[in-house]
C-alpha angles and dihedrals in degrees: 000000000000117000091237093057092073129034131185111227135177112255111266140168097266087066097046097107093045093050091052092047087049087055092051092048092053091047093049090049091049089235131158118251098230112175094003099116096236096312089150091062099056137077099203141035091239091056090048093051089067089066094132093062095037093050093044089056088057091052095255123147123247115279142189109229124199137181115224103223124190104225102212093064103012090241125158106234098165151357125228134179138193112213119200141218103019113246118207089262093050091045091053102036120356109040131204096290132049127177142175131192123206106260093236090054100049125120092036099101096258096126091053092048092047091052091045091052096047094053094077088051089055089049092051088053091055105266121135093181135016136202118232121180137191142176110272089237095051099097094171092056092045090054091047092053095045092047087058094051101273115163118199111241098177148310121255133196107254105236090162098067095237097124134061094216097047091239127094122200115215118209129182121209117198109214114223 
């Protein structure tokens, strides 16, 4: 995939309808909302845009949220966030980066490109390495992480209920 085919953009009003249809697609597919800044908990785009305050109320750390927009048709194919600093929960289970790709757009390399493009953002914000986690049974996410330099540190029993398998793999990516 060429770098110019996908661009990470801050959420903004022109993408409101697409973000909400992204939400519906994940709900209909019974998917998790990894990296979506609580999109599953809102009823409108405007409500979602206040993710910093909503997430802070839940005890979450600050995050940088981006829409992954395919350039040729200006279509939102994914959402990714960079959470910093790591809380104890994120260190153990969730990691610095979370991402989701629209179910109809999976298996096209978008997750790998999204992760690749957010790493320089993490670097600009002072990180030299980031933690990315995935369910042990999520082979696509594992491949995405490894393709971007992820090195498996360990596997932990998921006492948080995030994974389907009950085991979370913890990968570190050193940012060049």
